[in-house]
C-alpha positions in Angstrom: 0.0 0.0 0.0 1.2 3.5 -0.8 2.8 5.5 2.1 2.9 9.2 2.7 6.2 10.9 3.7 5.1 10.7 7.3 4.6 7.0 7.1 0.8 6.9 7.3 -1.0 4.6 4.9 -3.4 6.4 2.6 -6.2 3.9 3.3 -6.1 4.8 7.0 -6.7 8.5 6.4 -10.5 8.3 5.8 -10.9 6.1 8.9 -8.8 8.5 11.0 -10.7 11.6 9.6 -14.1 10.0 10.3 -13.0 9.3 13.8 -12.0 12.9 14.3 -15.1 14.3 12.7 -17.5 12.3 14.8 -15.9 13.3 18.1 -18.7 13.9 20.6 -16.9 16.7 22.5 -18.0 20.1 21.0 -14.7 21.8 21.8 -12.7 19.1 20.0 -15.0 19.1 17.0 -14.7 22.9 16.7 -11.0 22.8 16.8 -11.1 20.2 14.1 -13.3 22.3 11.8 -11.3 25.5 12.5 -8.1 23.7 11.5 -9.6 21.9 8.5 -11.1 25.2 7.1 -7.5 26.6 6.8 -6.2 23.7 4.7 -6.1 23.2 1.0 -5.1 19.6 1.4 -6.1 17.7 4.5 -3.2 17.1 6.8 -4.4 14.3 9.2 -1.5 14.6 11.7 -2.1 18.4 11.9 -5.8 17.8 12.4 -5.1 15.3 15.2 -2.9 17.9 16.9 -5.6 20.5 16.6 -8.2 18.2 18.1 -5.9 17.4 21.0 -5.2 21.1 21.5 -1.5 21.0 20.8 -1.6 23.0 17.6 
């Protein structure tokens, strides 16, 4: 399977994104949407950092 430069498999990205989008915590979901709206291409690791509050 194809790998990204950071080592994530491309097939895992939709699963990871779905998990982030369906987070039940409103603050985490807002951080995700705020971060995602600034991106031209989705950067899953950066979205995970935003959701966790470390971005």
